[in-house]
N, C-alpha and C positions, 0 to 999 in steps of 0.2 A: 659659153653663150648657148642658149637654147637653139636647137637646130631649126626650129620654125622661124626664129628671129633672124638667123643667118640666111635662110631662104628668102625672107622678105627683103633683107638688105641686098642680096644678089638680084632680086627682081627690080630694084631701084627705089625701094622705100627708104624714107629717112628715119630709120629705127633709132638712130642715136638721139635725135631731137625728141622723138616720141617718148623714148625711155627717160630722157631728162625731165619731161613733163610729169612723168610718173615716178619720180624719185628713184630711177633705175631699178624699179621693181618689175622684173621680167614676167613673173607670174601674173601680176595685176595687168600688165600690158596685154598678155595673151587673153586674159579674161575679158578685157575691153574689146579686143578684136572678135572674140567669140560672141560677145553681146551685140556688136555691130552686125554680125551675120544674121541676127534675128530682126534687125531693123527693117522697116517696110518703107522707108523714105523713097527709095528708088522706084518701087512699085507705085507709090502715090504720085511721084513725079510723072511717071509714064501715063497714069490715068488722067492726071490734070492736063497733060499735053494732048491726050486723045480727045478731051472735052474742049480744047482750045481755051482753057482757063489759065491765061498767062500769069495772072497775079499769084494763084496758088502754085502753079508750076515753079515760079520764081522762089516762093517760100520754101518749097520742098528741096529745090536744087541748092538754094543758099544754105539751108540747114545741113544738107548732105556734104556740101563743100567744107563747112566747118568741122564736121565729124572726121572727114577724110584727112583734113589738115592736121587735126589734133592727133590722129592715129599714125601720122607719117606715111600714109598710103599715097605716095607721090604720083605713081602712074594713074591712079583713079582721080586724084585731086586735079591733075592737069587736064584730064578729060572733062570733069564736071565743070571746070572753069569755062570750057568752050560752050557750055549750055547756060551757065549763070549770067554771063555778061550780056548776051543778046536778050535774054529774058528780062534782065534789069532795065534794058532800054525799051522793053515792051514789044520786042519783035517776036512774032510767031514764026519760027522756022521749023524745018523738018530735022529733028534731032534723033531720028530712028537709028542712024549709024552709031552715034555716040551712046545711046541708051543700050543698044545691043552689045557694044564693046564694054560698057560698064558691067553688064550682066556677066559677060565672059570673064572679066577681071574679078568680079565677086566670086565666081566659081573657082577661079585660080586661087584666090585667097582661101576659100574653103578647103581646097586640096592641100595647100601649105599648112593650114592649121591641123590637118589630120596626120602630119608627119610624126 
């Protein structure tokens, strides 16, 4: 198994299910993770929240939740769920702690992909 995938598994990611979705193609899985690193959904979520645009914030958060689920990035998925559900209910809360933690986790993912 690819050392990056092993590191993701140790971090708590559901790499087994993610790989099943990708017909056990480890190289394709890594490519998808690298593609996610280019994704701007988290930045757009943060910008929508700063504008108090709850509808757009929900759209970005919900989209991100789906990507994180499909990639098996469980630690990040669990955190984005804390944002999605209040937004779904139309609640404007302070999500700065969760956003900062998601950024930190994305940085951790970036470091893992460099292994």
